[in-house]
C-alpha positions as semicolon CSV with decimal commas, in nm:
position;residue;x (nm);y (nm);z (nm)
1;M;6,460;0,481;-11,000
2;S;6,644;0,806;-10,929
3;V;6,811;1,010;-11,203
4;K;7,150;0,913;-11,059
5;Q;7,065;0,541;-11,066
6;E;6,924;0,563;-11,418
7;I;7,234;0,739;-11,554
8;R;7,457;0,489;-11,368
9;T;7,268;0,197;-11,522
10;Q;7,298;0,351;-11,869
11;I;7,674;0,412;-11,836
12;I;7,730;0,054;-11,716
13;G;7,514;-0,078;-12,000
14;A;7,697;0,130;-12,259
15;L;8,028;-0,015;-12,139
16;G;7,893;-0,369;-12,131
17;K;8,118;-0,490;-12,413
18;A;8,425;-0,293;-12,304
19;S;8,745;-0,475;-12,220
20;F;8,884;-0,374;-11,880
21;P;9,115;-0,241;-11,748
22;I;9,088;0,080;-11,950
23;S;9,408;0,280;-11,925
24;S;9,343;0,610;-12,104
25;P;9,073;0,866;-12,180
26;Q;9,094;0,779;-12,550
27;A;9,042;0,410;-12,480
28;L;8,745;0,490;-12,256
29;L;8,574;0,702;-12,521
30;S;8,639;0,432;-12,778
31;A;8,472;0,176;-12,549
32;F;8,136;0,357;-12,570
33;P;7,913;0,235;-12,856
34;Q;7,898;0,575;-13,028
35;G;8,223;0,711;-12,889
36;A;8,205;1,061;-12,742
37;A;7,852;1,103;-12,884
38;T;7,708;0,821;-12,670
39;E;7,431;0,979;-12,468
40;C;7,267;0,901;-12,134
41;R;6,935;1,058;-12,038
42;A;6,724;1,053;-11,725
43;G;6,469;1,308;-11,613
44;D;6,600;1,647;-11,720
45;V;6,964;1,531;-11,723
46;T;7,143;1,457;-12,051
47;M;7,512;1,371;-12,062
48;T;7,733;1,254;-12,348
49;A;8,039;1,038;-12,301
50;G;8,247;1,331;-12,428
51;E;8,105;1,561;-12,159
52;A;8,152;1,295;-11,893
53;G;8,511;1,241;-12,005
54;K;8,591;1,603;-11,924
55;L;8,514;1,526;-11,558
56;L;8,795;1,269;-11,542
57;N;9,167;1,321;-11,496
58;S;9,473;1,108;-11,560
59;E;9,490;0,991;-11,197
60;D;9,153;0,815;-11,245
61;F;9,306;0,560;-11,482
62;P;9,317;0,269;-11,517
63;F;8,951;0,186;-11,463
64;Q;8,886;-0,174;-11,360
65;S;8,511;-0,191;-11,428
66;A;8,212;-0,014;-11,583
67;E;8,079;0,040;-11,230
68;Q;8,396;0,225;-11,133
69;V;8,364;0,448;-11,441
70;A;8,000;0,525;-11,366
71;D;8,058;0,597;-10,998
72;T;8,352;0,829;-11,071
73;I;8,161;1,023;-11,337
74;L;7,849;1,058;-11,122
75;S;8,051;1,171;-10,822
76;R;8,229;1,439;-11,024
77;A;7,904;1,550;-11,190
78;G;7,751;1,607;-10,849
79;L;7,467;1,362;-10,907
């Protein structure tokens, strides 16, 4: 599995219990199990939810699914 796929799988898994749609950055961070400190790792890439949240902007919301969150973050991170 590629680094991108592994990180995507981890983000989706971390948001597995989230209630969608998610309408704000604060609500998204709260949906992660350890909030902004939730961490995804693959290969030499490490990203926290807080770091990932900085890649998003208000036009991205509301998110309809964990997959949409993961794809948006990965696209903005250049992975």
